[in-house]
C-alpha positions in Angstrom: 0.0 0.0 0.0 1.2 3.5 -0.8 1.1 6.1 1.8 1.0 9.0 -0.6 -2.0 11.3 -0.8 -4.1 11.2 -4.0 -3.6 14.3 -6.1 -5.9 17.2 -5.4 -8.8 17.2 -7.7 -9.4 20.1 -9.9 -12.6 22.2 -9.3 -15.4 20.8 -11.4 -17.1 24.1 -12.3 -16.4 27.8 -12.2 -18.5 28.3 -9.1 -16.4 25.8 -7.2 -13.2 27.4 -8.4 -14.5 30.8 -7.3 -15.4 29.5 -3.9 -11.9 27.9 -3.5 -10.1 31.0 -4.5 -12.3 33.2 -2.2 -11.5 30.8 0.7 -7.8 31.2 0.1 -8.1 35.0 0.0 -10.1 35.2 3.2 -7.6 32.9 4.9 -4.7 35.0 3.8 -6.4 38.2 4.9 -7.1 36.6 8.3 -3.4 35.7 8.7 -2.5 39.3 7.9 -5.0 40.6 10.4 -3.8 38.3 13.2 -0.2 39.1 12.5 -0.9 42.9 12.7 -2.9 42.4 15.9 -0.1 40.4 17.5 2.6 42.9 16.4 0.6 45.5 18.4 0.5 43.0 21.4 -3.3 43.2 21.4 -5.6 40.3 22.3 -8.7 39.7 20.2 -10.8 41.1 23.0 -8.7 44.3 23.2 -8.9 44.9 19.4 -12.6 44.1 19.3 -13.2 46.8 21.9 -11.1 49.3 20.0 -13.0 48.7 16.7 -16.4 48.1 18.4 -17.1 44.6 17.1 -17.7 41.4 19.0 -14.7 39.2 19.7 -16.3 36.3 17.8 -16.7 38.5 14.7 -13.0 39.4 14.9 -12.1 35.7 15.4 -14.1 34.7 12.4 -12.3 37.3 10.3 -8.9 36.0 11.5 -10.0 32.4 10.6 -11.1 33.4 7.1 -14.7 32.6 8.0 -16.1 36.1 7.4 -15.4 38.6 4.7 -14.8 42.2 5.7 -16.5 44.9 3.9 -14.6 48.1 2.9 -15.8 50.0 6.0 -14.6 47.2 8.3 -11.2 47.0 6.5 -10.7 50.7 7.1 -11.9 50.5 10.8 -9.6 47.5 11.4 -6.6 49.3 9.8 -7.3 52.4 11.9 -7.6 50.5 15.1 -4.4 48.7 14.4 -2.6 51.9 13.3 -1.6 50.3 10.0 -2.5 51.1 6.4 -5.4 49.2 4.8 -2.8 47.9 2.4 -0.9 46.2 5.2 -3.9 44.0 5.8 -4.1 43.2 2.1 -0.4 42.5 1.7 0.6 39.5 -0.4 -3.0 38.7 -1.3 -3.2 37.5 -4.9 -5.4 39.2 -7.3 -8.4 36.9 -7.8 -8.5 35.1 -11.2 -11.9 33.4 -10.8 -15.0 35.4 -11.1 -18.5 34.7 -9.8 -20.8 33.9 -12.7 -23.1 36.8 -13.4 -26.7 36.4 -12.7 -29.2 37.3 -15.4 -32.5 38.9 -14.6 -35.6 38.1 -16.6 -36.9 41.1 -18.5 -33.6 43.0 -18.1 -33.0 46.0 -20.4 
């Protein structure tokens, strides 16, 4: 018996590829957020208080389980005293796009 892992399967459809890439981006953002928080020697609780969000929301952002909006990105950067770009550092530009939805009767 071989102890090697089977090769990772390729995404079956564009939606799956989009979701996989989105998950990688959110995880990378979360790592940047956690690193910035730790450089400031702040606990999740302390940063959550500074930026006025619940600690579990902050934890979900750090774990890549939630996606920050633009306002939250700016609030987090301000609370950490870093540029918003510092939280986005080394994030790859997304290649996959979500399939557009078409409305019936559109103009």
